[in-house]
A tleap script that builds the chain and sets N, CA, C and O, in Angstrom:
source leaprc.protein.ff14SB
mol = sequence {
  NMET LYS PHE GLU TYR LYS PRO ARG PRO HIE
  SER ASP LYS GLU LEU LEU ALA LYS GLY ALA
  THR LEU MET PHE GLY SER MET PRO PHE ILE
  PHE SER GLY PRO VAL LEU PHE TYR TYR ILE
  GLY PHE PRO LEU LEU ASP GLU GLY LYS VAL
  TRP GLY ILE VAL LEU SER ALA ALA PHE SER
  ILE THR ALA ILE VAL LEU PHE VAL LEU GLY
  LEU ARG LYS VAL LEU LYS GLY PHE PHE SER
  ALA CLYS
}
set mol.1.N position { 0.843 -1.131 0.008 }
set mol.1.CA position { -0.016 -0.098 0.052 }
set mol.1.C position { 0.765 1.020 -0.031 }
set mol.1.O position { 1.471 1.131 0.971 }
set mol.2.N position { 0.970 2.205 -1.120 }
set mol.2.CA position { 1.613 3.298 -0.936 }
set mol.2.C position { 0.625 4.543 -0.834 }
set mol.2.O position { -0.488 4.824 -1.280 }
set mol.3.N position { 1.892 5.348 0.236 }
set mol.3.CA position { 0.801 6.352 0.675 }
set mol.3.C position { 1.106 7.522 -0.330 }
set mol.3.O position { 2.208 7.808 -0.798 }
set mol.4.N position { -0.148 8.161 -0.572 }
set mol.4.CA position { -0.241 9.433 -1.816 }
set mol.4.C position { -0.678 10.526 -0.654 }
set mol.4.O position { -1.448 10.482 0.306 }
set mol.5.N position { 0.039 11.348 -1.116 }
set mol.5.CA position { 0.135 12.882 -0.501 }
set mol.5.C position { -0.683 13.507 -1.261 }
set mol.5.O position { -0.404 13.545 -2.459 }
set mol.6.N position { -2.106 14.274 -0.708 }
set mol.6.CA position { -3.085 15.377 -0.769 }
set mol.6.C position { -2.965 16.404 -0.148 }
set mol.6.O position { -3.330 16.464 1.026 }
set mol.7.N position { -2.507 17.289 -0.693 }
set mol.7.CA position { -2.708 18.859 -0.048 }
set mol.7.C position { -3.960 19.219 0.583 }
set mol.7.O position { -5.036 19.053 0.008 }
set mol.8.N position { -3.875 19.621 1.541 }
set mol.8.CA position { -5.219 20.264 2.279 }
set mol.8.C position { -5.395 21.549 1.820 }
set mol.8.O position { -4.425 22.307 1.831 }
set mol.9.N position { -6.510 21.940 1.402 }
set mol.9.CA position { -7.412 23.101 1.251 }
set mol.9.C position { -6.935 24.097 2.388 }
set mol.9.O position { -6.818 23.785 3.573 }
set mol.10.N position { -6.581 25.829 1.631 }
set mol.10.CA position { -6.224 26.353 2.534 }
set mol.10.C position { -7.460 27.187 3.109 }
set mol.10.O position { -8.511 27.050 2.483 }
set mol.11.N position { -7.469 27.896 4.038 }
set mol.11.CA position { -8.547 28.512 4.715 }
set mol.11.C position { -8.601 29.920 4.077 }
set mol.11.O position { -7.552 30.366 3.611 }
set mol.12.N position { -9.666 30.616 4.019 }
set mol.12.CA position { -10.037 31.807 3.251 }
set mol.12.C position { -9.884 33.104 4.751 }
set mol.12.O position { -10.640 33.349 5.691 }
set mol.13.N position { -8.494 33.689 4.321 }
set mol.13.CA position { -8.333 34.277 5.788 }
set mol.13.C position { -8.644 35.599 5.766 }
set mol.13.O position { -8.143 36.344 6.609 }
set mol.14.N position { -9.824 36.254 4.457 }
set mol.14.CA position { -10.129 37.188 4.671 }
set mol.14.C position { -11.668 37.247 5.194 }
set mol.14.O position { -12.196 38.177 5.803 }
set mol.15.N position { -12.390 35.717 4.704 }
set mol.15.CA position { -13.516 35.700 5.506 }
set mol.15.C position { -13.345 35.396 7.048 }
set mol.15.O position { -14.263 35.760 7.783 }
set mol.16.N position { -12.249 34.761 7.600 }
set mol.16.CA position { -11.622 34.268 8.668 }
set mol.16.C position { -11.720 36.013 9.529 }
set mol.16.O position { -12.440 36.320 10.480 }
set mol.17.N position { -10.908 36.727 8.912 }
set mol.17.CA position { -10.892 37.987 9.836 }
set mol.17.C position { -12.067 38.976 10.191 }
set mol.17.O position { -12.167 39.754 11.139 }
set mol.18.N position { -13.077 38.667 8.959 }
set mol.18.CA position { -14.324 39.519 9.076 }
set mol.18.C position { -15.141 38.956 9.984 }
set mol.18.O position { -15.862 39.612 10.736 }
set mol.19.N position { -15.064 37.579 9.958 }
set mol.19.CA position { -16.095 36.844 10.826 }
set mol.19.C position { -15.441 36.877 12.275 }
set mol.19.O position { -16.219 36.879 13.229 }
set mol.20.N position { -14.110 36.900 12.510 }
set mol.20.CA position { -13.555 37.330 13.874 }
set mol.20.C position { -13.964 38.688 14.448 }
set mol.20.O position { -14.429 39.003 15.543 }
set mol.21.N position { -13.570 39.549 13.112 }
set mol.21.CA position { -14.284 40.968 13.435 }
set mol.21.C position { -15.670 41.175 14.093 }
set mol.21.O position { -15.908 41.691 15.185 }
set mol.22.N position { -16.315 40.789 13.414 }
set mol.22.CA position { -17.932 40.377 13.701 }
set mol.22.C position { -18.002 39.950 15.132 }
set mol.22.O position { -18.695 40.590 15.923 }
set mol.23.N position { -17.330 38.918 15.499 }
set mol.23.CA position { -17.432 38.090 16.760 }
set mol.23.C position { -17.235 39.127 17.803 }
set mol.23.O position { -18.056 39.255 18.711 }
set mol.24.N position { -16.129 39.908 17.703 }
set mol.24.CA position { -15.364 40.720 18.833 }
set mol.24.C position { -16.329 41.944 18.780 }
set mol.24.O position { -16.744 42.482 19.806 }
set mol.25.N position { -16.679 42.374 17.452 }
set mol.25.CA position { -17.612 43.173 17.715 }
set mol.25.C position { -19.028 43.207 18.799 }
set mol.25.O position { -19.362 44.187 19.465 }
set mol.26.N position { -19.643 42.044 18.772 }
set mol.26.CA position { -20.484 41.867 19.574 }
set mol.26.C position { -20.156 41.954 20.904 }
set mol.26.O position { -21.096 41.976 21.699 }
set mol.27.N position { -18.925 42.014 21.364 }
set mol.27.CA position { -18.689 41.697 22.811 }
set mol.27.C position { -19.345 42.858 23.645 }
set mol.27.O position { -19.661 42.549 24.794 }
set mol.28.N position { -19.622 44.276 23.201 }
set mol.28.CA position { -20.154 45.080 24.089 }
set mol.28.C position { -21.431 44.968 24.098 }
set mol.28.O position { -22.017 45.453 25.065 }
set mol.29.N position { -22.078 44.424 23.226 }
set mol.29.CA position { -23.390 44.155 23.240 }
set mol.29.C position { -23.690 42.933 24.167 }
set mol.29.O position { -24.840 42.800 24.587 }
set mol.30.N position { -22.797 42.103 24.484 }
set mol.30.CA position { -23.067 40.538 25.158 }
set mol.30.C position { -23.030 41.003 26.661 }
set mol.30.O position { -23.676 40.407 27.523 }
set mol.31.N position { -22.229 42.117 26.940 }
set mol.31.CA position { -22.066 42.494 28.127 }
set mol.31.C position { -23.043 43.434 28.678 }
set mol.31.O position { -23.563 43.385 29.792 }
set mol.32.N position { -23.277 44.550 27.479 }
set mol.32.CA position { -24.154 45.510 28.296 }
set mol.32.C position { -25.813 44.963 28.347 }
set mol.32.O position { -26.556 45.401 29.226 }
set mol.33.N position { -26.284 44.020 27.374 }
set mol.33.CA position { -27.511 43.613 27.518 }
set mol.33.C position { -28.096 43.447 29.052 }
set mol.33.O position { -29.020 44.058 29.587 }
set mol.34.N position { -27.192 42.351 29.605 }
set mol.34.CA position { -27.654 42.314 30.863 }
set mol.34.C position { -27.490 43.048 31.941 }
set mol.34.O position { -28.213 43.034 32.936 }
set mol.35.N position { -26.340 43.837 31.722 }
set mol.35.CA position { -26.224 44.899 32.752 }
set mol.35.C position { -27.356 46.053 32.689 }
set mol.35.O position { -27.880 46.476 33.720 }
set mol.36.N position { -27.716 46.561 31.317 }
set mol.36.CA position { -29.051 47.305 31.039 }
set mol.36.C position { -30.169 46.619 31.902 }
set mol.36.O position { -31.027 47.266 32.501 }
set mol.37.N position { -30.090 45.397 31.910 }
set mol.37.CA position { -31.426 44.756 32.117 }
set mol.37.C position { -31.438 44.650 33.680 }
set mol.37.O position { -32.546 44.495 34.193 }
set mol.38.N position { -30.585 44.700 34.321 }
set mol.38.CA position { -30.422 44.421 35.700 }
set mol.38.C position { -30.382 45.840 36.554 }
set mol.38.O position { -31.059 46.031 37.564 }
set mol.39.N position { -29.435 46.838 35.949 }
set mol.39.CA position { -29.588 48.152 36.594 }
set mol.39.C position { -30.592 49.215 36.047 }
set mol.39.O position { -30.952 50.017 36.908 }
set mol.40.N position { -31.146 49.403 34.747 }
set mol.40.CA position { -32.219 49.941 34.344 }
set mol.40.C position { -33.599 49.118 34.398 }
set mol.40.O position { -34.533 49.404 35.147 }
set mol.41.N position { -33.582 48.083 33.514 }
set mol.41.CA position { -34.775 47.263 33.500 }
set mol.41.C position { -35.902 47.152 34.867 }
set mol.41.O position { -37.050 47.576 35.005 }
set mol.42.N position { -35.045 46.426 35.717 }
set mol.42.CA position { -35.778 46.085 37.092 }
set mol.42.C position { -36.324 47.384 37.619 }
set mol.42.O position { -37.541 47.556 37.684 }
set mol.43.N position { -35.462 48.307 37.997 }
set mol.43.CA position { -36.078 49.597 38.670 }
set mol.43.C position { -37.204 50.359 37.669 }
set mol.43.O position { -38.110 51.074 38.097 }
set mol.44.N position { -36.977 50.080 36.365 }
set mol.44.CA position { -38.066 50.922 35.656 }
set mol.44.C position { -39.559 49.611 35.871 }
set mol.44.O position { -40.701 50.050 36.004 }
set mol.45.N position { -39.345 48.382 35.872 }
set mol.45.CA position { -40.342 47.476 35.847 }
set mol.45.C position { -41.344 47.638 37.024 }
set mol.45.O position { -42.541 47.352 37.003 }
set mol.46.N position { -40.523 48.225 38.196 }
set mol.46.CA position { -41.389 48.444 39.465 }
set mol.46.C position { -42.189 49.783 39.303 }
set mol.46.O position { -43.102 50.003 40.098 }
set mol.47.N position { -41.921 50.621 38.394 }
set mol.47.CA position { -42.237 51.680 38.105 }
set mol.47.C position { -43.550 51.673 37.099 }
set mol.47.O position { -44.386 52.548 36.878 }
set mol.48.N position { -43.385 50.242 36.542 }
set mol.48.CA position { -44.478 50.010 35.352 }
set mol.48.C position { -43.939 50.362 34.074 }
set mol.48.O position { -44.766 50.433 33.165 }
set mol.49.N position { -42.654 50.617 33.773 }
set mol.49.CA position { -42.196 51.229 32.439 }
set mol.49.C position { -41.682 49.764 31.953 }
set mol.49.O position { -41.100 48.977 32.700 }
set mol.50.N position { -41.965 49.537 30.681 }
set mol.50.CA position { -40.889 48.546 30.090 }
set mol.50.C position { -40.049 48.810 29.261 }
set mol.50.O position { -39.398 47.900 28.748 }
set mol.51.N position { -39.850 50.135 28.917 }
set mol.51.CA position { -38.737 50.646 28.022 }
set mol.51.C position { -37.297 49.962 28.358 }
set mol.51.O position { -36.624 49.492 27.441 }
set mol.52.N position { -36.858 49.926 29.691 }
set mol.52.CA position { -35.565 49.541 29.848 }
set mol.52.C position { -35.692 47.872 29.601 }
set mol.52.O position { -34.652 47.452 29.092 }
set mol.53.N position { -36.435 47.088 29.769 }
set mol.53.CA position { -36.353 45.638 29.703 }
set mol.53.C position { -36.114 45.565 27.752 }
set mol.53.O position { -35.320 44.877 27.111 }
set mol.54.N position { -37.199 46.613 27.241 }
set mol.54.CA position { -37.139 46.511 25.781 }
set mol.54.C position { -35.651 46.695 25.393 }
set mol.54.O position { -35.082 45.978 24.570 }
set mol.55.N position { -35.050 47.763 26.087 }
set mol.55.CA position { -33.603 48.352 25.627 }
set mol.55.C position { -32.770 47.104 25.915 }
set mol.55.O position { -32.219 46.637 24.919 }
set mol.56.N position { -32.607 46.600 26.826 }
set mol.56.CA position { -31.985 45.605 26.932 }
set mol.56.C position { -32.008 44.346 26.236 }
set mol.56.O position { -31.011 43.679 25.959 }
set mol.57.N position { -33.536 43.979 25.895 }
set mol.57.CA position { -33.646 42.924 25.187 }
set mol.57.C position { -33.021 43.087 23.722 }
set mol.57.O position { -32.371 42.188 23.189 }
set mol.58.N position { -33.322 44.507 23.038 }
set mol.58.CA position { -32.390 44.767 21.830 }
set mol.58.C position { -31.222 44.592 22.020 }
set mol.58.O position { -30.747 43.799 21.208 }
set mol.59.N position { -30.454 45.014 22.807 }
set mol.59.CA position { -29.033 44.699 23.087 }
set mol.59.C position { -28.499 43.420 22.897 }
set mol.59.O position { -27.476 43.148 22.269 }
set mol.60.N position { -29.394 42.508 23.586 }
set mol.60.CA position { -28.959 41.106 23.798 }
set mol.60.C position { -29.515 40.405 22.671 }
set mol.60.O position { -29.187 39.224 22.556 }
set mol.61.N position { -30.348 40.939 21.758 }
set mol.61.CA position { -30.487 40.327 20.275 }
set mol.61.C position { -29.631 40.768 19.262 }
set mol.61.O position { -29.374 40.074 18.278 }
set mol.62.N position { -29.174 41.892 19.453 }
set mol.62.CA position { -28.164 42.405 18.633 }
set mol.62.C position { -26.985 41.545 18.637 }
set mol.62.O position { -26.532 41.089 17.587 }
set mol.63.N position { -26.434 41.289 19.865 }
set mol.63.CA position { -25.501 40.531 20.318 }
set mol.63.C position { -25.316 39.152 19.904 }
set mol.63.O position { -24.166 38.719 19.834 }
set mol.64.N position { -26.251 38.450 19.636 }
set mol.64.CA position { -26.670 37.273 19.326 }
set mol.64.C position { -26.495 37.450 18.058 }
set mol.64.O position { -25.384 37.011 17.762 }
set mol.65.N position { -27.047 37.882 17.140 }
set mol.65.CA position { -27.199 38.097 15.612 }
set mol.65.C position { -25.759 38.492 14.989 }
set mol.65.O position { -25.295 37.926 13.999 }
set mol.66.N position { -25.060 39.613 15.744 }
set mol.66.CA position { -23.688 39.651 15.382 }
set mol.66.C position { -22.696 38.457 15.368 }
set mol.66.O position { -21.836 38.132 14.550 }
set mol.67.N position { -23.142 37.854 16.668 }
set mol.67.CA position { -22.002 36.580 17.090 }
set mol.67.C position { -22.392 35.324 16.247 }
set mol.67.O position { -21.512 34.489 16.041 }
set mol.68.N position { -23.783 35.108 15.690 }
set mol.68.CA position { -23.930 34.183 14.776 }
set mol.68.C position { -23.488 34.497 13.540 }
set mol.68.O position { -23.353 33.522 12.801 }
set mol.69.N position { -23.214 35.576 13.072 }
set mol.69.CA position { -23.151 36.127 11.768 }
set mol.69.C position { -21.432 35.785 11.539 }
set mol.69.O position { -20.933 35.362 10.496 }
set mol.70.N position { -20.845 36.039 12.581 }
set mol.70.CA position { -19.319 36.126 12.600 }
set mol.70.C position { -18.743 34.864 12.823 }
set mol.70.O position { -17.603 34.520 12.510 }
set mol.71.N position { -19.679 34.145 13.431 }
set mol.71.CA position { -19.575 32.358 13.323 }
set mol.71.C position { -19.691 31.821 12.341 }
set mol.71.O position { -18.813 31.038 11.978 }
set mol.72.N position { -20.911 32.076 11.506 }
set mol.72.CA position { -21.036 31.623 10.295 }
set mol.72.C position { -19.990 32.113 9.173 }
set mol.72.O position { -19.629 31.278 8.343 }
set mol.73.N position { -19.575 33.190 9.117 }
set mol.73.CA position { -18.348 33.541 8.254 }
set mol.73.C position { -17.158 32.824 8.566 }
set mol.73.O position { -16.408 32.513 7.641 }
set mol.74.N position { -16.851 32.485 9.876 }
set mol.74.CA position { -15.426 31.941 10.599 }
set mol.74.C position { -15.712 30.568 9.974 }
set mol.74.O position { -14.746 30.116 9.358 }
set mol.75.N position { -16.669 29.898 9.986 }
set mol.75.CA position { -16.823 28.499 9.522 }
set mol.75.C position { -17.110 28.320 7.801 }
set mol.75.O position { -17.219 27.187 7.333 }
set mol.76.N position { -17.195 29.261 7.126 }
set mol.76.CA position { -17.107 29.244 5.896 }
set mol.76.C position { -15.947 29.724 5.559 }
set mol.76.O position { -15.715 29.838 4.356 }
set mol.77.N position { -15.312 29.974 6.172 }
set mol.77.CA position { -13.699 30.498 5.818 }
set mol.77.C position { -12.868 29.299 5.911 }
set mol.77.O position { -11.966 29.057 5.109 }
set mol.78.N position { -13.252 28.377 7.127 }
set mol.78.CA position { -12.402 27.376 7.327 }
set mol.78.C position { -12.999 25.952 6.265 }
set mol.78.O position { -12.207 25.126 5.809 }
set mol.79.N position { -14.286 25.905 6.052 }
set mol.79.CA position { -14.704 25.005 5.389 }
set mol.79.C position { -15.499 25.267 3.947 }
set mol.79.O position { -16.509 24.661 3.590 }
set mol.80.N position { -14.887 26.192 3.288 }
set mol.80.CA position { -15.580 26.711 2.134 }
set mol.80.C position { -14.745 25.714 1.159 }
set mol.80.O position { -13.626 25.331 1.501 }
set mol.81.N position { -15.381 25.278 -0.163 }
set mol.81.CA position { -14.611 24.320 -0.971 }
set mol.81.C position { -14.361 25.148 -2.309 }
set mol.81.O position { -15.250 25.404 -3.122 }
set mol.82.N position { -12.965 25.549 -2.429 }
set mol.82.CA position { -12.155 26.186 -3.080 }
set mol.82.C position { -11.377 25.334 -3.599 }
set mol.82.O position { -10.449 25.704 -4.319 }
savepdb mol mol.pdb
quit
């Protein structure tokens, strides 16, 4: 049995960089969503106002969307068929 060398495909470094940028760009939203929920959302909810909860939920959803888009780009950069 003879071993035959097959070169591995290279990853797309541009897609990896864009995906990592999106993932790191979601970090402020990841941390500020729960902080806003705790420090603004709860006190305003006691007064009957819900805009603090909506604001913190928007930050959290933005963080999730940015992170997933970045992760998709990173995975596409690793596993793209070129």
